[in-house]
C-alpha positions, -999 to 999 in steps of 0.1 A, spaced: -42 -158 -119 -9 -141 -128 4 -113 -106 15 -94 -137 -20 -83 -149 -53 -85 -132 -86 -81 -151 -102 -47 -146 -133 -62 -130 -112 -80 -104 -95 -48 -94 -127 -28 -94 -143 -54 -70 -113 -51 -46 -114 -13 -47 -152 -13 -41 -148 -36 -11 -120 -20 9 -115 13 26 -79 10 39 -50 0 17 -14 -5 27 10 2 -2 40 -19 5 70 -3 -11 54 32 -15 79 59 -23 83 96 -15 100 100 -49 75 116 -74 91 97 -103 83 63 -89 50 46 -99 42 37 -63 42 74 -54 15 80 -80 -6 50 -69 -4 63 -33 -15 98 -43 -43 84 -66 -58 62 -38 -56 91 -13 -73 115 -38 -102 90 -42 -109 89 -5 -91 57 6 -72 55 39 -37 47 26 -8 35 47 27 35 35 50 5 42 86 12 35 115 5 60 134 36 47 104 59 53 92 45 86 81 73 110 76 98 82 46 108 62 39 114 25 8 133 15 -1 134 52 -2 96 54 19 77 79 47 52 69 56 21 88 86 -3 85 65 -35 81 29 -45 80 33 -59 115 40 -23 127 7 -10 113 -19 -4 140 -53 -21 133 -39 -40 104 -68 -64 105 -87 -37 85 -59 -32 60 -56 -47 25 -20 -47 13 -8 -41 -22 29 -44 -31 50 -23 -54 69 -47 -77 103 -38 -62 92 -37 -26 110 -62 -4 90 -92 7 103 -86 43 80 -56 45 51 -81 44 62 -97 76 34 -100 100 6 -101 74 -17 -130 74 -41 -128 45 
């Protein structure tokens, strides 16, 4: 399956199965798509964690940001999604 476009049913199944999502490359800039994704997930009741080295220690929409997935507490309950421009180094410490 290509990473460029997932079937709606596939995405629906994932979103129905998870409660916590880490958005790797999430931004605090309102013009960035990852900012909108972050806000959308929060508005729908998901526990959303931001992973962005430049925002580590800060919060956006009241949600904490971490430098890498390895820095996220209780990450065993966390399903990451990556913004297209997010550095792969932010995934360090994630074992799917």
